[in-house]
DOPALUM-581224 format. One record per residue (C-alpha): x, y, z; residue number from 1. Coordinates in pm, whole numbers, always signed. Layout:
! residues N
     px     py     pz pos
      X      Y      Z NUM
...
! end
This chain:
! residues 518
     px     py     pz pos
 +18025 +13268  +4922   1
 +17654 +13348  +4912   2
 +17517 +13585  +5174   3
 +17264 +13402  +5393   4
 +16911 +13528  +5437   5
 +16682 +13526  +5737   6
 +16500 +13238  +5572   7
 +16828 +13043  +5545   8
 +16895 +13110  +5912   9
 +16557 +12980  +6026  10
 +16572 +12687  +5784  11
 +16904 +12568  +5923  12
 +16779 +12605  +6280  13
 +16446 +12437  +6192  14
 +16376 +12243  +6510  15
 +16553 +12472  +6756  16
 +16402 +12727  +6996  17
 +16461 +13029  +6767  18
 +16138 +13135  +6592  19
 +16025 +13426  +6375  20
 +15744 +13639  +6522  21
 +15724 +13897  +6247  22
 +15929 +13991  +5939  23
 +15789 +14309  +5784  24
 +16048 +14308  +5503  25
 +16006 +13935  +5439  26
 +16234 +13643  +5516  27
 +16451 +13714  +5214  28
 +16649 +13992  +5385  29
 +17019 +13919  +5409  30
 +17179 +13869  +5749  31
 +17535 +13922  +5863  32
 +17705 +13898  +6198  33
 +17530 +13807  +6522  34
 +17577 +14072  +6793  35
 +17526 +14068  +7170  36
 +17361 +14386  +7301  37
 +17579 +14581  +7543  38
 +17378 +14827  +7750  39
 +17695 +15020  +7837  40
 +17804 +15077  +7476  41
 +17635 +15266  +7190  42
 +17459 +15053  +6932  43
 +17689 +15021  +6628  44
 +17582 +15073  +6269  45
 +17574 +14711  +6149  46
 +17367 +14656  +5833  47
 +17217 +14308  +5823  48
 +17320 +14218  +6178  49
 +17111 +14005  +6411  50
 +17102 +14163  +6757  51
 +17049 +13955  +7072  52
 +16864 +14167  +7329  53
 +17080 +14056  +7622  54
 +16968 +14211  +7950  55
 +16654 +14364  +7800  56
 +16312 +14229  +7895  57
 +16063 +14190  +7610  58
 +15818 +14451  +7751  59
 +16103 +14705  +7757  60
 +16259 +14617  +7420  61
 +16070 +14871  +7207  62
 +16343 +15140  +7208  63
 +16610 +14880  +7130  64
 +16406 +14746  +6837  65
 +16369 +15097  +6692  66
 +16739 +15171  +6744  67
 +16839 +14844  +6578  68
 +16619 +14926  +6278  69
 +16779 +15272  +6255  70
 +17124 +15104  +6259  71
 +17024 +14895  +5956  72
 +17007 +14565  +6141  73
 +16804 +14278  +6000  74
 +16653 +14133  +6318  75
 +16632 +14154  +6695  76
 +16607 +13843  +6913  77
 +16417 +13873  +7243  78
 +16274 +13637  +7499  79
 +15898 +13579  +7507  80
 +15802 +13811  +7217  81
 +15474 +13630  +7122  82
 +15337 +13740  +7460  83
 +15412 +14108  +7379  84
 +15180 +14222  +7097  85
 +15285 +14586  +7149  86
 +15647 +14493  +7080  87
 +15544 +14304  +6766  88
 +15360 +14614  +6645  89
 +15666 +14833  +6711  90
 +15889 +14593  +6516  91
 +15647 +14599  +6223  92
 +15632 +14979  +6230  93
 +16013 +14997  +6237  94
 +16039 +14745  +5953  95
 +16270 +14503  +6136  96
 +16226 +14130  +6191  97
 +16155 +14010  +6544  98
 +16273 +13667  +6656  99
 +16203 +13496  +6984 100
 +16372 +13236  +7200 101
 +16248 +13040  +7499 102
 +16245 +13219  +7833 103
 +16511 +12988  +7976 104
 +16741 +12997  +7672 105
 +17104 +13083  +7755 106
 +17218 +13380  +7548 107
 +17565 +13235  +7485 108
 +17406 +12921  +7339 109
 +17168 +13128  +7125 110
 +17467 +13326  +7000 111
 +17654 +13005  +6914 112
 +17353 +12856  +6735 113
 +17281 +13167  +6529 114
 +17645 +13230  +6440 115
 +17694 +12872  +6325 116
 +17362 +12875  +6140 117
 +17462 +13195  +5959 118
 +17778 +13019  +5842 119
 +17585 +12707  +5740 120
 +17325 +12916  +5560 121
 +17601 +13070  +5351 122
 +17750 +12731  +5275 123
 +18031 +12804  +5516 124
 +18169 +12618  +5813 125
 +18370 +12704  +6120 126
 +18745 +12713  +6049 127
 +18918 +12652  +6381 128
 +19221 +12520  +6191 129
 +19297 +12873  +6073 130
 +19302 +12999  +6431 131
 +19532 +12713  +6534 132
 +19781 +12796  +6258 133
 +19779 +13160  +6367 134
 +19840 +13048  +6726 135
 +20128 +12823  +6614 136
 +20292 +13123  +6445 137
 +20236 +13340  +6753 138
 +20388 +13081  +6988 139
 +20682 +13026  +6752 140
 +20752 +13400  +6748 141
 +20724 +13432  +7126 142
 +20921 +13119  +7217 143
 +21174 +13139  +6935 144
 +21132 +12795  +6777 145
 +20927 +12612  +6515 146
 +20599 +12508  +6677 147
 +20345 +12231  +6615 148
 +20003 +12173  +6774 149
 +19892 +11810  +6804 150
 +19584 +11618  +6914 151
 +19609 +11334  +7174 152
 +19672 +11081  +6893 153
 +19981 +11272  +6778 154
 +19813 +11401  +6465 155
 +19946 +11745  +6370 156
 +19661 +11997  +6367 157
 +19868 +12308  +6288 158
 +20230 +12416  +6254 159
 +20418 +12745  +6239 160
 +20567 +12901  +5925 161
 +20792 +13168  +6079 162
 +21092 +13214  +5843 163
 +21442 +13133  +5962 164
 +21354 +12892  +6245 165
 +21541 +12561  +6263 166
 +21365 +12234  +6171 167
 +21477 +11871  +6172 168
 +21378 +11539  +6010 169
 +21099 +11458  +6257 170
 +20951 +11804  +6197 171
 +20964 +11763  +5817 172
 +20820 +11410  +5818 173
 +20549 +11503  +6065 174
 +20431 +11799  +5857 175
 +20438 +11596  +5534 176
 +20217 +11324  +5683 177
 +20040 +11540  +5945 178
 +20131 +11262  +6188 179
 +20419 +11237  +6434 180
 +20653 +10949  +6333 181
 +20600 +10651  +6563 182
 +20886 +10510  +6771 183
 +20939 +10363  +7119 184
 +21142 +10670  +7217 185
 +20861 +10899  +7102 186
 +20607 +10700  +7301 187
 +20817 +10737  +7617 188
 +20840 +11115  +7572 189
 +20463 +11143  +7528 190
 +20404 +10942  +7846 191
 +20629 +11179  +8039 192
 +20467 +11486  +7882 193
 +20108 +11385  +7960 194
 +20205 +11301  +8319 195
 +20353 +11649  +8374 196
 +20170 +11968  +8473 197
 +20433 +12205  +8334 198
 +20632 +12237  +8010 199
 +20911 +11980  +7974 200
 +21246 +12004  +7801 201
 +21301 +11679  +7612 202
 +21629 +11554  +7463 203
 +21682 +11486  +7092 204
 +21577 +11135  +6993 205
 +21882 +11083  +6766 206
 +22164 +11265  +6589 207
 +21936 +11379  +6303 208
 +21697 +11564  +6533 209
 +21696 +11852  +6779 210
 +21570 +11870  +7139 211
 +21216 +11985  +7211 212
 +21024 +12183  +7467 213
 +20665 +12066  +7499 214
 +20354 +12110  +7710 215
 +20024 +11923  +7737 216
 +19705 +12110  +7646 217
 +19431 +12045  +7901 218
 +19087 +12169  +7999 219
 +18905 +12056  +8313 220
 +19146 +11768  +8361 221
 +19094 +11637  +8005 222
 +19394 +11618  +7774 223
 +19309 +11789  +7444 224
 +19652 +11770  +7280 225
 +20001 +11916  +7308 226
 +20232 +12195  +7186 227
 +20585 +12114  +7067 228
 +20868 +12360  +6995 229
 +21198 +12273  +6826 230
 +21484 +12381  +7056 231
 +21793 +12483  +6857 232
 +21954 +12642  +7159 233
 +21824 +12991  +7089 234
 +21485 +12989  +7260 235
 +21362 +13293  +7452 236
 +21451 +13308  +7825 237
 +21082 +13290  +7918 238
 +21009 +13008  +7673 239
 +20834 +12789  +7931 240
 +20599 +13070  +8040 241
 +20519 +13166  +7681 242
 +20453 +12803  +7593 243
 +20222 +12760  +7894 244
 +20026 +13068  +7787 245
 +20005 +12926  +7436 246
 +19866 +12600  +7579 247
 +19588 +12793  +7757 248
 +19488 +12960  +7431 249
 +19513 +12630  +7243 250
 +19275 +12472  +7495 251
 +19015 +12740  +7424 252
 +19055 +12697  +7048 253
 +19034 +12318  +7066 254
 +18726 +12335  +7286 255
 +18570 +12580  +7042 256
 +18655 +12350  +6753 257
 +18492 +12060  +6935 258
 +18181 +12268  +7008 259
 +18163 +12380  +6645 260
 +18193 +12019  +6529 261
 +17921 +11904  +6767 262
 +17698 +12193  +6663 263
 +17755 +12113  +6296 264
 +17653 +11754  +6366 265
 +17345 +11871  +6556 266
 +17239 +12103  +6275 267
 +17315 +11838  +6013 268
 +17116 +11579  +6206 269
 +16820 +11814  +6244 270
 +16834 +11892  +5872 271
 +16849 +11522  +5782 272
 +16549 +11459  +6009 273
 +16347 +11707  +5806 274
 +16476 +11555  +5480 275
 +16352 +11214  +5594 276
 +16019 +11368  +5691 277
 +15992 +11540  +5354 278
 +15945 +11882  +5521 279
 +16243 +12074  +5380 280
 +16349 +12202  +5039 281
 +16574 +11923  +4905 282
 +16800 +12153  +4702 283
 +16884 +12375  +4998 284
 +16923 +12076  +5229 285
 +17157 +11904  +4983 286
 +17377 +12213  +4970 287
 +17406 +12231  +5349 288
 +17466 +11857  +5383 289
 +17748 +11870  +5128 290
 +17557 +11663  +4871 291
 +17589 +11899  +4576 292
 +17261 +11955  +4395 293
 +17096 +11662  +4575 294
 +17011 +11485  +4248 295
 +17248 +11191  +4291 296
 +17085 +10858  +4392 297
 +17077 +10788  +4766 298
 +16959 +10510  +4994 299
 +16841 +10536  +5355 300
 +16965 +10276  +5601 301
 +16791 +10231  +5937 302
 +16962 +10072  +6239 303
 +16793  +9975  +6564 304
 +16914  +9799  +6882 305
 +16700  +9496  +6948 306
 +16806  +9391  +7296 307
 +16773  +9685  +7539 308
 +16473  +9666  +7772 309
 +16438  +9960  +8012 310
 +16389 +10315  +7884 311
 +16729 +10448  +8006 312
 +16905 +10148  +7851 313
 +16724 +10200  +7520 314
 +16817 +10569  +7504 315
 +17178 +10512  +7607 316
 +17221 +10224  +7361 317
 +17062 +10421  +7076 318
 +17300 +10716  +7133 319
 +17602 +10486  +7131 320
 +17469 +10320  +6816 321
 +17442 +10664  +6652 322
 +17811 +10726  +6720 323
 +17909 +10386  +6584 324
 +17702 +10423  +6266 325
 +17838 +10774  +6206 326
 +18197 +10656  +6259 327
 +18166 +10367  +6013 328
 +17987 +10575  +5751 329
 +18238 +10861  +5777 330
 +18525 +10612  +5739 331
 +18382 +10511  +5400 332
 +18213 +10826  +5272 333
 +18381 +11115  +5458 334
 +18155 +11384  +5601 335
 +17829 +11207  +5663 336
 +17472 +11272  +5772 337
 +17328 +11047  +6044 338
 +17043 +11113  +6285 339
 +16862 +10943  +6573 340
 +16482 +10957  +6546 341
 +16254 +10774  +6794 342
 +16518 +10514  +6879 343
 +16614 +10444  +6517 344
 +16947 +10558  +6367 345
 +16916 +10668  +6004 346
 +17209 +10712  +5766 347
 +17201 +10856  +5416 348
 +17411 +10636  +5186 349
 +17530 +10776  +4852 350
 +17518 +10568  +4534 351
 +17816 +10330  +4520 352
 +17842 +10231  +4154 353
 +17693  +9933  +3974 354
 +17726  +9709  +4278 355
 +17600  +9975  +4515 356
 +17330  +9759  +4670 357
 +17580  +9487  +4760 358
 +17823  +9743  +4904 359
 +17553  +9911  +5108 360
 +17441  +9576  +5244 361
 +17798  +9479  +5335 362
 +17838  +9811  +5516 363
 +17518  +9749  +5711 364
 +17627  +9394  +5797 365
 +17964  +9522  +5916 366
 +17797  +9789  +6133 367
 +17553  +9536  +6278 368
 +17836  +9299  +6366 369
 +18062  +9567  +6517 370
 +17780  +9740  +6702 371
 +17649  +9414  +6839 372
 +17992  +9340  +6986 373
 +18045  +9690  +7121 374
 +17696  +9735  +7266 375
 +17653  +9372  +7376 376
 +17304  +9370  +7229 377
 +17168  +9258  +6890 378
 +17139  +9527  +6622 379
 +16929  +9508  +6305 380
 +16950  +9709  +5985 381
 +16694  +9772  +5712 382
 +16789  +9938  +5384 383
 +16535 +10120  +5170 384
 +16528 +10149  +4794 385
 +16785 +10352  +4602 386
 +16597 +10669  +4508 387
 +16685 +10936  +4247 388
 +16792 +11221  +4470 389
 +16728 +11378  +4806 390
 +16371 +11474  +4714 391
 +16276 +11104  +4738 392
 +16473 +11025  +5054 393
 +16150 +11011  +5256 394
 +16032 +10722  +5035 395
 +16353 +10529  +5100 396
 +16313 +10597  +5472 397
 +15960 +10451  +5461 398
 +16102 +10141  +5293 399
 +16374 +10107  +5557 400
 +16117 +10132  +5838 401
 +15910  +9853  +5684 402
 +16217  +9636  +5633 403
 +16297  +9669  +6005 404
 +15957  +9513  +6078 405
 +16050  +9213  +5863 406
 +16380  +9136  +6037 407
 +16454  +8872  +6297 408
 +16746  +8706  +6471 409
 +16782  +8482  +6166 410
 +16767  +8781  +5925 411
 +16928  +9082  +6100 412
 +17008  +9277  +5779 413
 +16808  +9311  +5457 414
 +16755  +9532  +5156 415
 +16397  +9614  +5066 416
 +16439  +9395  +4757 417
 +16525  +9098  +4982 418
 +16187  +9114  +5157 419
 +15977  +9281  +4888 420
 +15679  +9046  +4921 421
 +15660  +9094  +5297 422
 +15699  +9473  +5260 423
 +15422  +9480  +5000 424
 +15189  +9301  +5237 425
 +15274  +9546  +5515 426
 +15198  +9838  +5281 427
 +14867  +9681  +5182 428
 +14786  +9629  +5547 429
 +14852  +9999  +5616 430
 +14635 +10103  +5323 431
 +14349  +9864  +5393 432
 +14374  +9835  +5769 433
 +14057 +10036  +5831 434
 +13847  +9867  +5564 435
 +13532  +9689  +5682 436
 +13604  +9395  +5451 437
 +13912  +9310  +5658 438
 +13733  +9331  +5991 439
 +13414  +9147  +5898 440
 +13518  +8906  +5619 441
 +13543  +8528  +5598 442
 +13891  +8511  +5752 443
 +13769  +8695  +6061 444
 +13485  +8444  +6094 445
 +13729  +8151  +6073 446
 +13951  +8300  +6343 447
 +13653  +8369  +6568 448
 +13517  +8013  +6521 449
 +13856  +7861  +6612 450
 +13879  +8078  +6922 451
 +13530  +7979  +7037 452
 +13542  +7605  +6956 453
 +13910  +7519  +6990 454
 +13935  +7407  +6626 455
 +14228  +7452  +6386 456
 +14042  +7552  +6070 457
 +14234  +7879  +6007 458
 +14572  +7708  +5990 459
 +14429  +7432  +5774 460
 +14270  +7674  +5528 461
 +14593  +7875  +5506 462
 +14807  +7566  +5446 463
 +14570  +7451  +5172 464
 +14573  +7792  +4999 465
 +14954  +7823  +5019 466
 +14990  +7470  +4880 467
 +14803  +7582  +4566 468
 +14480  +7414  +4681 469
 +14657  +7076  +4673 470
 +14531  +6847  +4949 471
 +14848  +6637  +4973 472
 +15064  +6949  +4987 473
 +14847  +7099  +5261 474
 +14858  +6779  +5462 475
 +15237  +6774  +5435 476
 +15260  +7133  +5563 477
 +15034  +7044  +5856 478
 +15200  +6705  +5918 479
 +14861  +6529  +5910 480
 +14695  +6269  +5687 481
 +14526  +6411  +5371 482
 +14192  +6277  +5495 483
 +14229  +6484  +5812 484
 +14294  +6791  +5604 485
 +13997  +6713  +5376 486
 +13766  +6667  +5677 487
 +13869  +7000  +5834 488
 +13809  +7189  +5511 489
 +13467  +7030  +5470 490
 +13377  +7124  +5826 491
 +13494  +7480  +5762 492
 +13260  +7496  +5462 493
 +12968  +7357  +5654 494
 +13015  +7522  +5994 495
 +13141  +7865  +5887 496
 +13002  +7895  +5537 497
 +13333  +7933  +5353 498
 +13314  +7924  +4973 499
 +13639  +7753  +4877 500
 +13537  +7668  +4523 501
 +13527  +8023  +4378 502
 +13876  +8150  +4273 503
 +13798  +8509  +4372 504
 +13679  +8403  +4716 505
 +13996  +8200  +4768 506
 +14212  +8498  +4663 507
 +14038  +8736  +4903 508
 +14058  +8480  +5182 509
 +14432  +8430  +5128 510
 +14501  +8804  +5105 511
 +14313  +8892  +5422 512
 +14484  +8603  +5603 513
 +14827  +8726  +5493 514
 +14750  +9083  +5590 515
 +14631  +8962  +5927 516
 +14958  +8777  +5988 517
 +15165  +9073  +5863 518
! end
């Protein structure tokens, strides 16, 4: 595993409240563990460590900064350092990096962020499963029976491997599939277990299995899972007490696992946001997002709720949409990067073979349908172009944003190729929007004349141009007689001064009209 650097740390945390004030040795210095300062204990020798100056005000942090530098640490984190130029000078003289956090930042959250970022910067990830397996072994040794830790859906998260302990068929099958075998008898035992506040002794379900002792794992009234121990008749006398203690530890580990997962999603979302903005190194971002070298083709999909009205409703609906999009994408692609930016949910879709475009569109249609039912509001999805790697993801995001502007109730999902003409006009409008020719040209004069005189020359001219300058075709589009159409065009020539005979003039008139309607 590569050792992360201070630059990696800050890159992963990008949009958070942790910022570098000074780094005399550069941002390439390697970093190790994240330590909390303890005023009652001597500062340890910890090369590469990042020290959080807990309980030390920035104006008084000079001695701590010097001591941390002497201990070989890589950085000290204080509150409000930019407002303390003397402290910055001391850090530079000591040769140690100085980081700052907001004045109201909670130190435990800063510690969690930096610790997780250090793992992400090294390509690592939290491994709560390892702790759960160790706990399962510890409980099995204390209670005297083979132990399993489950989530509320009866999926086995960890199991003990203490030699010599009895197992049965349910234990073997559960470990093989990491899922408790389903049966009506099992369901009844789980109902009884989750209704109880203490460990329960449960009878064997059949002749091939042994009894169990089990306890629910809870935190703050929420059921996080359960612990199960095979009872072969030789359990320890204090088995219930030991199991209850194990449940308390399991609750802490499961809560930590949940926090680590949420933090990983937060960091991944923040990293994807910068990928879509084009403000991060694509190779490093690809590594942290689990996308290899980041050179495989990708497509950005954008999802937006179209029915919420008030601000709280919009925010609440967008957050629920983020969860739904992430769930559907993870079901198809595994670990997945999704992010909510300004009310729009973006997902990074990997290439899906020769028929990738069709598969991506089907995924988007499925999400739109499911989300619309779940949120009780219409959802629309625009898919950008497939681009050659993460370095071009921002281009695909731009496409997806433009596609969203082309969608309607009749067309809730589209690839950029489906609406390419409309997207091209929108791009031209963005490029030429400030040009004087578009604000003072012939089309503007037609619109102004119609507004002042109540005429319908603009629509007539547009129908004629889109009919290939065919009078009968224009009349059919307008549902009027050809003579009516001919009269209006003649009046437009005479009253407004339109030159409809020159091909170049007609082209410019049509283009400015289309850009105006885009």
